[in-house]
N, C-alpha and C positions, 0 to 999 in steps of 0.2 A: 816321372822325369821333371825336374825343376830347373828353370833357367833364371839367372839373375844377372843383370847388367848394372854396373856401378861406375861412376866417374867422379872421383874426389868426394865420396860420401863417407863420413866418419860414423854415421849413426848405425849403419848395418854392420860394418866390419872395417878395419883399416885396409880397405882395398880401393883401387882406382886412383893410384898415385904413381908417379915416376920421378926419378931424380937423375937428371943428366949431369948435374954438378953436385958435389958434396954440400949438404945443407940447404939445397934448393929443391923444394917439392912442388910438382906441377900436377894438376888433375890429368888422368889418363883413363881411357876406356878399359874396363875389366869385365870379362865375360866368364861366368861360371855355370857349369852344368853339373847337377847331382841327381842321382837316382839309384834305384835298386832293381836288380833283375837276375834271372838265372844265368849261370855260366854254361857254355860259352856265350858271349854276346859281342856285338860289334857296334861301335859308335862312329858314325860318318858325319863329318862337318863339311858343308859346302858354303863358301862365301862368294857371292856374286856382286861384282862391281859394275856400274854402268846404268844407263837410263833405259835400255831396251827391256821390253817385257820378257821375263824369263820364267821358265817352269822346270822344276826338278822332280824327277820320278825315281823312286827307290823300288827295286825288286830284290829278291833274296841275295843275289850276287852281282848286281849291276846297278850303277847309278848313271842316269842320263840327264843332261841339262839341255833344254831347248830355248832358243831365243827367236822370237818371231816365227814360230813353227818350223825352225831348222835346228837340227841337232848340232850343238857346238862342242859338247864334251861327252864322252862315254867312258866309264871306268868299269873294268871287270875285276871283281874281287875274288880272292882265293876262297874255296869252300870253307865254311865256318868251322868244321871239324878237321880241317887239314892240319897235318903235322908241319907244314911249311910255315915259317915264322913271318913271312911277308904277307901282308894283306892285299896288296895290289898286284894283279897279274898283267894287266894291259890297260893302257890309256889311249884313247883316240881323241885328238884335238882337231877341230875343223876351223880353219881360218881362210876366209875369202874363197870358199869352195874347195880348198885343198885339205886333204886328210893326212894327218901325220899320226902314225901308230908307234907307240912306245911300249916295248915288252920288257918286263922285269925278268932277268935271268939269274 
């Protein structure tokens, strides 16, 4: 797996730019992941914002995010060989001690 981040860099590839107005080009963050693997496979991205200490753990069909030793997010994924086209079965979000469970139907 190879990860590449670019921001307005023309030497690697013409990536890392945006244009909100015609003819005006501004640097923008570009994130690219490339790799090879056997099918079926699953790619999970977790972006964490904030200053708290955070830990992400991945199991075969579960992703859990902890902040300051408390679970703040839990995602249950469909089995990898499932015929179901949706990857997410359930999400649990914890905010100020309250748990909200979202199920995909």
